[in-house]
C-alpha positions as CSV (number, residue, x, y, z in Angstrom):
1,X,-20.3,-8.8,9.9
2,X,-19.0,-5.2,9.8
3,X,-21.8,-3.2,8.2
4,X,-20.4,0.3,8.7
5,X,-17.8,2.2,10.5
6,X,-17.3,5.9,11.3
7,X,-13.7,6.9,11.8
8,X,-13.4,9.4,14.5
9,X,-9.7,9.2,15.2
10,X,-8.0,12.7,15.2
11,X,-5.0,11.1,13.6
12,X,-6.9,9.5,10.9
13,X,-9.5,12.3,10.4
14,X,-6.9,14.7,9.8
15,X,-5.5,12.7,7.1
16,X,-8.9,12.1,5.6
17,X,-9.7,15.8,5.8
18,X,-6.4,16.4,3.8
19,X,-7.4,13.9,1.2
20,X,-11.0,15.3,1.1
21,X,-10.3,18.8,1.0
22,X,-6.9,18.9,-0.9
23,X,-6.0,15.6,-2.7
24,X,-9.4,14.7,-4.2
25,X,-9.9,18.1,-5.7
26,X,-6.4,18.5,-6.8
27,X,-6.3,15.2,-8.4
28,X,-9.6,15.9,-10.1
29,X,-8.0,19.1,-11.6
30,X,-4.9,17.0,-12.5
31,X,-6.8,14.3,-14.4
32,X,-8.9,17.0,-16.0
33,X,-5.9,19.0,-17.0
34,X,-7.2,22.0,-15.1
35,X,-4.3,22.1,-12.7
36,X,-0.8,23.4,-13.6
37,X,1.7,20.9,-12.0
38,X,5.4,19.9,-12.3
39,X,5.0,16.3,-13.4
40,X,8.2,14.4,-12.5
41,X,9.7,11.7,-14.6
42,X,10.0,8.7,-12.4
43,X,12.7,6.1,-12.8
44,X,10.3,3.2,-12.7
45,X,12.7,0.5,-13.9
46,X,10.5,-2.3,-15.2
47,X,7.9,0.1,-16.4
48,X,10.3,2.6,-17.9
49,X,11.0,6.2,-17.5
50,X,7.8,8.0,-17.6
51,X,7.5,10.9,-20.1
52,X,7.9,14.4,-19.0
53,X,4.7,16.5,-19.6
54,X,2.6,19.0,-17.9
55,X,-0.7,17.1,-18.8
56,X,-2.1,13.9,-17.4
57,X,-4.7,13.4,-20.3
58,X,-6.8,11.2,-18.2
59,X,-10.3,12.4,-18.8
60,X,-9.5,13.8,-22.1
61,X,-8.6,10.2,-23.3
62,X,-12.1,9.0,-22.3
63,X,-13.7,11.9,-24.3
64,X,-11.6,11.0,-27.3
65,X,-12.5,7.3,-27.1
66,X,-16.2,8.3,-26.8
67,X,-16.0,10.4,-29.9
68,X,-16.8,13.6,-28.0
69,X,-13.5,15.3,-28.6
70,X,-10.9,15.2,-31.2
71,X,-7.2,14.8,-30.5
72,X,-4.5,12.3,-29.9
73,X,-4.6,10.0,-26.9
74,X,-1.8,10.9,-24.5
75,X,-0.1,9.5,-21.3
76,X,1.0,6.1,-20.4
77,X,-0.7,2.9,-21.6
78,X,-2.2,2.5,-18.2
79,X,-3.4,6.1,-17.8
80,X,-7.1,5.2,-17.4
81,X,-6.4,3.7,-14.0
82,X,-5.7,7.2,-12.5
83,X,-9.4,8.0,-13.1
84,X,-10.5,4.7,-11.6
85,X,-8.6,5.0,-8.4
86,X,-9.7,8.6,-8.0
87,X,-13.3,7.4,-8.3
88,X,-12.7,4.6,-5.6
89,X,-11.2,7.1,-3.3
90,X,-14.3,9.3,-3.8
91,X,-16.6,6.5,-3.0
92,X,-14.9,6.0,0.4
93,X,-15.0,9.7,1.0
94,X,-18.7,9.8,0.2
95,X,-19.2,7.0,2.5
96,X,-18.0,8.8,5.5
97,X,-18.5,12.6,4.5
98,X,-21.6,13.0,2.1
99,X,-20.9,15.7,-0.4
100,X,-23.6,16.3,-3.1
101,X,-21.2,18.5,-5.2
102,X,-18.3,15.8,-5.1
103,X,-20.9,13.1,-5.9
104,X,-22.1,15.0,-8.9
105,X,-18.5,15.3,-10.1
106,X,-18.0,11.6,-9.7
107,X,-21.4,10.9,-11.4
108,X,-20.2,12.9,-14.5
109,X,-17.0,10.9,-14.6
110,X,-18.9,7.7,-14.5
111,X,-21.0,8.9,-17.5
112,X,-17.9,9.9,-19.4
113,X,-16.4,6.3,-18.8
114,X,-19.8,4.8,-19.8
115,X,-20.0,6.8,-23.0
116,X,-16.4,5.6,-23.9
117,X,-17.2,1.9,-23.4
118,X,-17.7,-0.1,-26.6
119,X,-21.0,-2.0,-27.2
120,X,-19.4,-5.4,-26.5
121,X,-18.2,-4.1,-23.0
122,X,-14.5,-3.5,-24.0
123,X,-13.0,-0.5,-22.3
124,X,-9.6,0.9,-22.6
125,X,-8.8,4.3,-24.2
126,X,-5.4,3.3,-25.4
127,X,-6.4,0.4,-27.6
128,X,-9.7,1.9,-28.5
129,X,-8.0,5.1,-29.8
130,X,-4.4,4.2,-30.8
131,X,-4.4,0.4,-31.7
132,X,-7.8,-1.1,-31.9
133,X,-6.5,-4.1,-33.8
134,X,-4.1,-5.0,-30.8
135,X,-6.7,-5.6,-28.1
136,X,-5.8,-8.4,-25.8
137,X,-2.8,-9.3,-27.9
138,X,0.1,-7.7,-25.9
139,X,-0.8,-8.7,-22.4
140,X,2.7,-8.8,-21.1
141,X,2.6,-4.8,-20.9
142,X,-0.8,-3.7,-22.2
143,X,-2.3,-3.4,-18.6
144,X,-5.7,-3.9,-20.2
145,X,-7.0,-6.3,-17.4
146,X,-5.0,-4.1,-14.8
147,X,-7.0,-1.1,-15.8
148,X,-10.2,-3.0,-16.1
149,X,-9.6,-4.4,-12.6
150,X,-9.2,-0.9,-11.1
151,X,-12.4,0.2,-12.8
152,X,-14.3,-2.8,-11.4
153,X,-13.0,-2.3,-7.9
154,X,-14.1,1.5,-8.2
155,X,-17.3,0.5,-9.5
156,X,-18.0,-1.9,-6.6
157,X,-17.1,0.7,-4.1
158,X,-19.0,3.5,-5.7
159,X,-22.2,1.4,-6.2
160,X,-22.1,0.2,-2.6
161,X,-22.0,3.8,-1.4
162,X,-24.2,5.8,-4.0
163,X,-26.3,3.0,-5.6
164,X,-25.4,4.3,-8.9
165,X,-26.6,1.6,-11.3
166,X,-24.7,2.9,-14.4
167,X,-21.3,2.3,-12.8
168,X,-22.2,-1.3,-11.9
169,X,-23.7,-1.9,-15.3
170,X,-20.4,-0.8,-17.0
171,X,-18.4,-2.9,-14.7
172,X,-20.5,-6.0,-15.4
173,X,-20.3,-5.5,-19.1
174,X,-16.6,-5.1,-18.9
175,X,-16.2,-8.2,-16.8
176,X,-18.4,-10.2,-19.2
177,X,-16.3,-8.9,-22.1
178,X,-13.2,-10.3,-20.4
179,X,-15.0,-13.6,-19.6
180,X,-15.8,-14.0,-23.2
181,X,-12.3,-13.7,-24.3
182,X,-10.4,-15.5,-21.5
183,X,-10.7,-19.0,-20.0
184,X,-9.9,-22.6,-20.6
185,X,-12.4,-23.2,-23.3
186,X,-11.1,-23.6,-26.9
187,X,-11.0,-20.3,-28.8
188,X,-10.4,-18.3,-25.7
189,X,-7.1,-16.8,-24.5
190,X,-5.2,-19.2,-22.2
191,X,-3.4,-16.7,-19.9
192,X,-3.8,-13.4,-18.0
193,X,-2.5,-9.9,-17.7
194,X,1.1,-9.0,-17.2
195,X,0.1,-6.9,-14.2
196,X,-2.2,-8.6,-11.7
197,X,-5.3,-6.7,-10.5
198,X,-8.3,-8.2,-12.4
199,X,-8.1,-11.2,-10.0
200,X,-8.8,-9.1,-7.0
201,X,-11.5,-7.1,-8.8
202,X,-13.4,-10.1,-10.0
203,X,-13.6,-11.4,-6.5
204,X,-15.0,-8.0,-5.2
205,X,-17.6,-8.1,-8.0
206,X,-18.5,-11.7,-7.0
207,X,-19.0,-10.7,-3.3
208,X,-21.3,-7.9,-4.4
209,X,-23.3,-9.7,-7.1
210,X,-23.1,-13.3,-6.0
211,X,-22.5,-14.3,-9.7
212,X,-20.3,-17.5,-9.7
213,X,-18.8,-16.8,-13.1
214,X,-16.7,-13.9,-11.5
215,X,-15.4,-16.2,-8.8
216,X,-14.6,-18.8,-11.5
217,X,-12.8,-16.3,-13.8
218,X,-10.7,-15.0,-10.9
219,X,-9.7,-18.5,-10.0
220,X,-8.9,-19.3,-13.6
221,X,-6.4,-16.3,-13.8
222,X,-4.9,-17.2,-10.6
223,X,-4.4,-21.0,-11.2
224,X,-3.3,-20.5,-14.9
225,X,-0.5,-18.3,-14.0
226,X,2.8,-20.1,-14.4
227,X,1.3,-23.0,-16.3
228,X,2.7,-21.7,-19.7
229,X,5.9,-19.8,-18.8
230,X,6.3,-18.8,-22.4
231,X,2.8,-17.1,-22.7
232,X,4.1,-13.5,-22.6
233,X,7.3,-14.4,-24.6
234,X,5.1,-15.8,-27.4
235,X,3.1,-12.5,-27.5
236,X,6.4,-10.4,-27.4
237,X,7.9,-12.3,-30.4
238,X,4.7,-11.9,-32.4
239,X,4.7,-8.2,-31.7
240,X,8.3,-7.9,-32.8
241,X,7.4,-10.0,-36.0
242,X,4.6,-7.7,-36.8
243,X,6.8,-4.6,-36.3
244,X,4.6,-3.2,-33.6
245,X,6.0,-0.5,-31.2
246,X,6.6,-0.9,-27.6
247,X,3.7,0.1,-25.3
248,X,6.2,1.7,-22.7
249,X,8.1,4.5,-24.0
250,X,11.8,4.0,-23.9
251,X,11.8,0.3,-23.5
252,X,12.3,-2.2,-26.1
253,X,9.6,-5.0,-26.4
254,X,12.3,-7.6,-25.6
255,X,13.6,-5.6,-22.6
256,X,15.7,-8.1,-20.6
257,X,14.0,-7.4,-17.2
258,X,10.7,-8.7,-18.5
259,X,11.4,-12.3,-17.7
260,X,8.6,-14.7,-16.8
261,X,9.7,-14.3,-13.2
262,X,9.1,-10.6,-13.5
263,X,5.5,-11.3,-14.2
264,X,5.3,-14.3,-11.6
265,X,4.8,-16.6,-14.6
266,X,7.7,-18.8,-14.4
267,X,6.2,-21.6,-12.3
268,X,2.7,-22.5,-11.2
269,X,1.8,-20.5,-8.2
270,X,1.9,-23.4,-5.7
271,X,5.4,-24.1,-6.8
272,X,6.8,-20.6,-6.4
273,X,8.6,-20.5,-3.0
274,X,9.7,-16.7,-3.1
275,X,8.3,-13.4,-4.0
276,X,10.0,-12.6,-7.4
277,X,9.7,-9.9,-9.9
278,X,7.7,-6.7,-9.8
279,X,6.8,-6.0,-6.1
280,X,3.3,-4.4,-6.8
281,X,2.4,-7.4,-9.1
282,X,3.4,-9.7,-6.4
283,X,1.2,-8.1,-3.7
284,X,-1.8,-7.6,-5.9
285,X,-1.6,-11.2,-7.0
286,X,-1.1,-12.3,-3.3
287,X,-4.1,-10.3,-2.1
288,X,-6.2,-12.0,-4.7
289,X,-4.9,-15.4,-3.6
290,X,-5.7,-14.7,0.0
291,X,-9.3,-13.4,-0.8
292,X,-9.9,-16.2,-3.3
293,X,-9.0,-18.7,-0.7
294,X,-11.3,-16.9,1.9
295,X,-14.3,-17.0,-0.5
296,X,-13.8,-20.3,-2.1
297,X,-11.9,-22.5,0.5
298,X,-9.4,-23.5,-2.0
299,X,-6.4,-24.9,-0.3
300,X,-4.0,-24.5,-3.3
301,X,-4.8,-20.7,-3.3
302,X,-4.3,-20.5,0.4
303,X,-0.9,-22.2,0.4
304,X,0.3,-20.1,-2.5
305,X,-0.6,-17.0,-0.5
306,X,1.2,-18.3,2.6
307,X,4.3,-19.1,0.6
308,X,4.4,-15.4,-0.7
309,X,3.7,-14.1,2.8
310,X,6.5,-15.9,4.4
311,X,8.9,-15.0,1.6
312,X,8.1,-11.3,1.9
313,X,7.6,-10.8,5.7
314,X,10.4,-13.2,7.0
315,X,13.1,-12.4,4.3
316,X,12.3,-9.5,1.9
317,X,10.4,-6.6,3.8
318,X,12.0,-3.4,5.3
319,X,11.4,-2.3,8.9
320,X,8.8,0.4,7.6
321,X,6.8,-2.2,5.6
322,X,8.3,-1.2,2.4
323,X,9.0,-3.8,-0.2
324,X,11.0,-3.9,-3.5
325,X,14.7,-3.7,-3.1
326,X,15.7,-2.4,-6.5
327,X,14.6,0.2,-9.0
328,X,15.4,-2.1,-11.9
329,X,11.9,-3.7,-12.5
330,X,10.7,-2.1,-9.1
331,X,11.4,-5.6,-7.8
332,X,12.3,-8.0,-5.3
333,X,15.9,-9.3,-5.3
334,X,17.3,-12.0,-3.0
335,X,16.6,-12.8,0.6
336,X,17.9,-10.3,3.0
337,X,19.1,-8.0,0.2
338,X,17.7,-4.9,1.6
339,X,19.7,-1.7,0.9
340,X,18.5,1.5,2.6
341,X,19.6,4.2,0.0
342,X,19.2,2.5,-3.4
343,X,15.9,0.6,-2.5
344,X,12.6,1.2,-4.2
345,X,9.9,0.7,-1.7
346,X,7.2,1.9,-4.0
347,X,4.2,3.5,-2.1
348,X,1.8,1.1,-4.3
349,X,3.6,-1.9,-3.1
350,X,3.0,-1.0,0.6
351,X,-0.6,-0.2,-0.2
352,X,-0.8,-3.7,-1.8
353,X,0.9,-5.2,1.2
354,X,-1.8,-3.8,3.4
355,X,-4.6,-5.4,1.0
356,X,-2.8,-8.6,1.3
357,X,-2.5,-8.6,5.1
358,X,-6.1,-7.8,5.4
359,X,-7.1,-10.5,3.2
360,X,-5.1,-13.1,4.9
361,X,-6.9,-12.3,8.1
362,X,-10.2,-13.4,6.4
363,X,-9.3,-17.0,6.5
364,X,-6.3,-17.2,8.9
365,X,-6.9,-15.4,12.1
366,X,-3.3,-14.5,13.0
367,X,-2.2,-11.3,14.6
368,X,1.0,-11.1,12.5
369,X,-1.1,-10.0,9.5
370,X,-2.4,-7.1,11.5
371,X,1.1,-6.4,12.7
372,X,2.4,-6.1,9.1
373,X,-0.8,-4.2,7.9
374,X,-0.1,-1.4,10.6
375,X,3.6,-1.5,10.0
376,X,3.1,-0.7,6.2
377,X,0.2,1.7,6.8
378,X,1.7,3.9,9.5
379,X,5.1,4.1,7.9
380,X,5.6,3.7,4.1
381,X,2.0,4.3,3.1
382,X,1.6,7.6,5.0
383,X,5.2,8.7,3.9
384,X,3.9,8.5,0.3
385,X,2.1,11.9,0.7
386,X,3.0,15.3,2.3
387,X,1.2,16.4,5.3
388,X,-0.8,19.0,3.2
389,X,-1.6,16.3,0.5
390,X,-0.2,18.3,-2.4
391,X,2.9,16.2,-3.2
392,X,3.9,12.5,-3.2
393,X,6.8,10.0,-3.0
394,X,6.8,7.2,-5.4
395,X,9.9,5.7,-3.8
396,X,10.3,5.5,0.0
397,X,14.1,5.1,1.1
398,X,15.2,4.5,4.6
399,X,18.2,6.6,3.9
400,X,18.5,9.7,1.7
401,X,21.1,12.4,0.8
402,X,20.1,15.0,-1.7
403,X,23.5,15.5,-3.2
404,X,23.8,11.8,-3.8
405,X,20.5,11.6,-5.4
406,X,21.2,14.5,-7.7
407,X,24.6,13.4,-8.8
408,X,24.5,9.5,-8.7
409,X,22.6,8.0,-11.6
410,X,22.1,4.9,-9.6
411,X,20.0,6.8,-6.9
412,X,18.1,9.2,-9.3
413,X,14.9,7.4,-8.5
414,X,15.3,8.4,-4.9
415,X,13.6,11.9,-4.6
416,X,14.4,14.0,-1.5
417,X,11.4,16.3,-2.2
418,X,8.0,15.0,-2.9
419,X,6.8,15.6,-6.5
420,X,3.4,17.3,-7.4
421,X,2.5,14.5,-9.7
422,X,4.0,11.7,-11.7
423,X,3.6,10.8,-15.5
424,X,3.2,7.3,-14.1
425,X,0.8,8.6,-11.3
426,X,-0.3,5.1,-9.9
427,X,0.7,6.0,-6.2
428,X,-1.1,9.3,-5.4
429,X,-4.7,8.0,-6.1
430,X,-3.9,4.6,-4.7
431,X,-2.8,6.3,-1.5
432,X,-6.0,8.3,-1.3
433,X,-8.3,5.2,-1.7
434,X,-6.3,3.4,1.0
435,X,-6.6,6.2,3.6
436,X,-10.2,7.0,2.9
437,X,-11.0,3.3,3.3
438,X,-8.8,2.8,6.5
439,X,-11.9,2.1,8.7
440,X,-12.6,-1.0,6.7
441,X,-9.3,-2.6,8.0
442,X,-10.1,-2.0,11.6
443,X,-12.1,-5.2,12.0
444,X,-12.7,-8.4,10.5
445,X,-15.2,-11.1,11.4
446,X,-16.0,-14.8,11.3
447,X,-19.1,-16.5,12.2
448,X,-19.2,-15.6,15.9
449,X,-16.1,-13.4,16.6
450,X,-15.2,-9.8,15.9
451,X,-11.6,-9.3,15.5
452,X,-10.1,-5.9,16.3
453,X,-7.1,-5.5,13.9
454,X,-6.3,-1.8,13.8
455,X,-7.0,0.5,16.8
456,X,-8.5,3.9,16.0
457,X,-11.3,5.9,17.6
458,X,-14.4,4.9,15.8
459,X,-18.1,3.8,15.9
460,X,-18.6,0.4,14.2
461,X,-21.9,-1.3,13.4
462,X,-22.0,-5.2,13.2
463,X,-24.8,-7.7,12.2
464,X,-24.7,-11.5,13.1
465,X,-27.7,-13.3,12.0
466,X,-30.6,-11.5,13.7
467,X,-28.3,-9.7,16.2
468,X,-26.9,-6.2,15.8
469,X,-24.1,-4.7,17.8
470,X,-22.2,-1.5,18.1
471,X,-18.8,-0.9,19.2
472,X,-17.5,2.5,20.2
473,X,-13.6,2.5,20.3
474,X,-12.0,5.3,22.2
475,X,-8.3,5.9,21.9
476,X,-5.4,8.3,21.1
477,X,-3.7,5.5,19.2
478,X,-1.1,5.5,17.5
479,X,0.4,7.9,20.1
480,X,-1.0,6.1,23.1
481,X,-1.8,2.4,23.7
482,X,-4.9,2.8,25.9
483,X,-8.1,1.6,24.1
484,X,-11.6,1.4,25.4
485,X,-14.4,-0.6,23.7
486,X,-18.0,0.2,24.6
487,X,-20.6,-2.2,23.5
488,X,-24.3,-1.7,22.6
489,X,-26.0,-4.9,21.6
490,X,-29.4,-6.6,21.1
491,X,-30.2,-8.8,24.0
492,X,-31.4,-11.6,21.7
493,X,-29.4,-13.5,19.2
494,X,-26.3,-15.6,18.9
495,X,-23.3,-15.3,21.2
496,X,-20.6,-12.9,19.6
497,X,-17.2,-12.8,21.1
498,X,-14.4,-10.2,20.7
499,X,-10.7,-10.8,20.0
500,X,-8.2,-8.0,20.4
501,X,-4.9,-8.1,18.4
502,X,-1.9,-7.9,20.7
503,X,0.8,-6.1,18.7
504,X,4.1,-7.9,18.4
505,X,5.8,-4.5,19.6
506,X,3.9,-4.8,22.9
507,X,5.8,-6.4,25.8
508,X,3.2,-5.6,28.5
509,X,-0.4,-5.1,28.5
510,X,-3.5,-4.8,30.9
511,X,-6.9,-6.1,30.0
512,X,-10.2,-5.3,32.0
513,X,-13.7,-6.2,31.4
514,X,-16.3,-4.1,33.1
515,X,-13.6,-3.0,35.6
516,X,-12.3,-6.5,36.3
517,X,-8.9,-7.6,35.4
518,X,-8.8,-10.4,32.9
519,X,-5.9,-13.1,32.8
520,X,-5.8,-13.7,29.2
521,X,-2.9,-15.3,27.2
522,X,-2.6,-14.4,23.6
523,X,-3.5,-17.1,21.0
524,X,-2.0,-16.5,17.5
525,X,-1.6,-12.9,18.3
526,X,-5.0,-12.2,19.7
527,X,-6.5,-11.8,23.1
528,X,-9.9,-13.7,23.1
529,X,-12.4,-12.6,25.9
530,X,-13.9,-15.7,27.4
531,X,-17.5,-14.4,27.6
532,X,-19.7,-13.3,24.8
533,X,-20.4,-9.6,24.2
534,X,-23.4,-8.0,26.2
535,X,-25.1,-4.7,26.1
536,X,-23.1,-2.2,28.2
537,X,-19.9,-4.2,28.2
538,X,-16.7,-2.0,28.6
539,X,-13.4,-3.5,27.7
540,X,-10.3,-1.7,28.5
541,X,-7.0,-2.6,26.8
542,X,-3.8,-0.9,27.8
543,X,-0.9,-1.6,25.5
544,X,2.1,-0.2,27.3
545,X,3.7,1.9,24.6
546,X,7.4,2.8,25.0
547,X,10.2,3.7,22.6
548,X,12.4,0.7,21.8
549,X,15.8,0.3,20.1
550,X,15.7,-2.6,17.5
551,X,18.2,-4.5,15.5
552,X,18.0,-6.3,12.3
553,X,18.6,-9.9,11.4
554,X,22.5,-10.2,11.0
555,X,21.9,-11.6,7.6
556,X,20.7,-8.2,6.4
557,X,24.2,-7.0,5.5
558,X,23.0,-3.3,5.0
559,X,21.8,-3.1,8.7
560,X,24.5,-5.2,10.4
561,X,25.8,-3.4,13.5
562,X,23.2,-0.8,13.1
563,X,20.0,0.1,15.3
564,X,16.8,1.7,14.7
565,X,14.1,3.3,17.1
566,X,10.4,2.4,17.2
567,X,7.5,3.4,19.3
568,X,4.3,1.4,19.0
569,X,3.7,1.1,15.2
570,X,5.8,4.0,14.3
571,X,9.3,3.7,12.9
572,X,11.5,6.8,13.7
573,X,14.1,8.5,11.8
574,X,16.6,11.4,12.1
575,X,16.7,14.5,9.7
576,X,19.4,16.9,9.1
577,X,17.1,19.9,9.9
578,X,17.1,18.6,13.5
579,X,20.4,16.9,13.9
580,X,23.0,18.6,11.4
581,X,24.4,17.0,8.2
582,X,26.4,13.8,8.0
583,X,23.9,11.7,9.8
584,X,26.0,8.7,9.3
585,X,28.3,10.1,12.3
586,X,25.4,9.9,14.8
587,X,25.3,7.3,17.4
588,X,22.3,6.5,19.6
589,X,22.3,6.6,23.3
590,X,21.1,3.6,25.3
591,X,17.6,2.6,25.2
592,X,16.9,3.8,28.8
593,X,18.0,7.3,27.7
594,X,15.2,7.6,25.2
595,X,12.8,10.4,26.2
596,X,9.7,11.5,24.4
597,X,6.9,14.1,24.4
598,X,4.0,14.9,22.1
599,X,4.5,18.2,20.2
600,X,1.2,19.5,19.0
601,X,2.9,22.3,16.9
602,X,5.4,20.1,15.0
603,X,4.4,18.4,11.8
604,X,0.6,18.6,12.5
605,X,1.3,17.0,15.9
606,X,3.8,14.1,16.4
607,X,5.3,12.2,19.3
608,X,9.0,13.2,19.4
609,X,11.8,11.1,20.7
610,X,15.2,12.3,22.0
611,X,18.4,10.1,22.6
612,X,21.3,11.3,24.5
613,X,23.7,10.1,21.9
614,X,26.9,11.3,20.4
615,X,28.6,12.4,17.2
616,X,32.0,11.3,15.8
617,X,34.3,14.3,15.7
618,X,35.8,15.0,12.3
619,X,39.6,14.6,13.0
620,X,40.8,13.6,9.4
621,X,43.3,15.9,7.8
622,X,41.9,17.9,4.8
623,X,42.3,16.0,1.6
624,X,42.8,12.8,3.1
625,X,40.4,9.8,2.6
626,X,42.0,7.0,4.5
627,X,44.5,6.5,7.1
628,X,45.9,3.6,9.5
629,X,43.9,3.0,12.6
630,X,45.9,4.4,15.6
631,X,44.9,2.1,18.3
632,X,46.6,4.3,21.0
633,X,44.2,7.1,20.1
634,X,40.5,6.6,21.1
635,X,37.9,7.8,18.6
636,X,36.6,11.2,19.6
637,X,33.0,11.8,20.2
638,X,31.2,14.7,21.3
639,X,27.7,14.6,23.2
640,X,24.8,15.3,21.1
641,X,21.0,14.9,21.8
642,X,19.5,13.2,18.8
643,X,16.0,14.3,17.8
644,X,13.9,11.6,16.1
645,X,10.5,12.1,14.3
646,X,8.1,9.5,12.9
647,X,9.3,8.3,9.5
648,X,6.1,9.1,7.8
649,X,6.6,12.7,8.5
650,X,10.1,13.2,7.1
651,X,10.7,15.8,4.3
652,X,7.9,18.1,5.3
653,X,10.2,20.7,6.3
654,X,13.5,21.5,4.7
655,X,15.1,19.2,2.1
656,X,18.1,17.4,3.6
657,X,19.5,14.1,4.7
658,X,17.3,11.4,6.4
659,X,18.2,8.1,8.0
660,X,16.4,5.3,9.9
661,X,19.3,2.9,10.8
662,X,21.8,4.5,13.1
663,X,25.1,3.5,14.8
664,X,24.8,2.2,18.3
665,X,26.3,3.6,21.4
666,X,30.0,3.6,21.2
667,X,30.8,4.3,24.8
């Protein structure tokens, strides 16, 4: 099994450096209200417009709950989770880059959280301070178990790295409090949280402690979902009858978007054929289903996870690995309804999709999961932060025009400049924990096979029974497809094999073992080496990486007749600062005319593509919107070399138009 990995990739180390040196200190200052920030109000649809404020209140809320500070609890109902995700990101940072000062900061936060926890294990600053008589009674939007889940995940990660016993004790007391209140027994609550997350956290706690009750409780939450579609409706009606206020500012308790389907609670999970409702909720739920199936062997969980996977990946996912087609409820809509300009594509949703894909690999060794994992990771996830780590996207469109976002209320959620922070700030710390832990996604293992899922320069340590192995991976991926694996291994012990993911984008590859060509056919997206790994083995994989022009399924109306450009795992886009305004008038050249080069000076180093395309000449009379087509006069085009950059790097220079899907060559 994978015991330890040190990421050495220039690409990923630069992003981790930015997070370590910029994002983590910046976010620490934000959650402690030490940083002056312009906090954006996000149109989060289902979770309401976040309040405009220059404070985050996060740590202050814990101090108030602990009785160490007087004041009014501030921020969103789920504000606690910002601290927890920060703590988890710190854990992964310390794992790779030990830092006593940072660890002392994190230890101080753990102590503050522990001081705020009640004697029975309950922990949620909103209900402890504002409405102590409402605990576990408004689960449709309380986010109590969601916040608890993020703390438990953070605690597991932080304990594994630092052995801080206090953080684990707090997590176990919190999990035990939840176990005492939820379950099938009489007198307990027969339902779960409106926002899934606790399910995944309990599984991670089970993996760490081996305590069966945490696995059982997670499975209960998963399998009870949809058994009583009226569960949340009953709580809402009771809150209305009691005259309670909405937990989300600006949204009525009976807000029409909050249907059972929004919460994935309309049908039992094994009867849900489609991904419906809030996109982040869906992928957090799906991640737990996949991990639960891997840990327990439960076929019902596995089938439910596969149903969600097929719905998302085959019918409801963008080219960039973004998910969530509408800002109304931050939700999925219908099959193939994938608009590029009004979409949502929340950063957190693609982070969750990465979790989902990784967990699917643990019980179903198919390369498609790794394909989607890197598709989401290299495109939407990384687009969620600026190159300097100081600003963020919540929404990740495939087409943007600043003047439309500013003047069209239906597009106000589509920012064309990243924001310094959000009142609903789930994405920045989520992104940080994802990038800092990226090495954990490079491999997965079964009883006798190491699967290479993400290619990145790294040194990984593995242990199988009594045998230890080390794999050094050398590569310039994602800019180059040549990867070399050098093995150091104990001579004695069980045979261990290596399987290499063959990406879906790769049309031609070469594979060598100790200098000899290997004729290996891919099986379910992996290249399996015939022999077991031996000390000194050198495996060379060359994934021939060239730019490709791709088209969408014709059922995706928004992309019909359009083309996009990809190279390796990267999706490319055009920006106005390189190509001029009115990007809708651009036409790609042929695929043979795509040329590229690596520009070390541009956008912290990117592989730039150029296409000998053209631009439609403006020949409409001023003041005229429409005219009859004159078939005797051919449309006029002038040659233009299109400059394309990786999608993740857009909006790091000037504010302006951006577009992924382009017109094909008209000539």
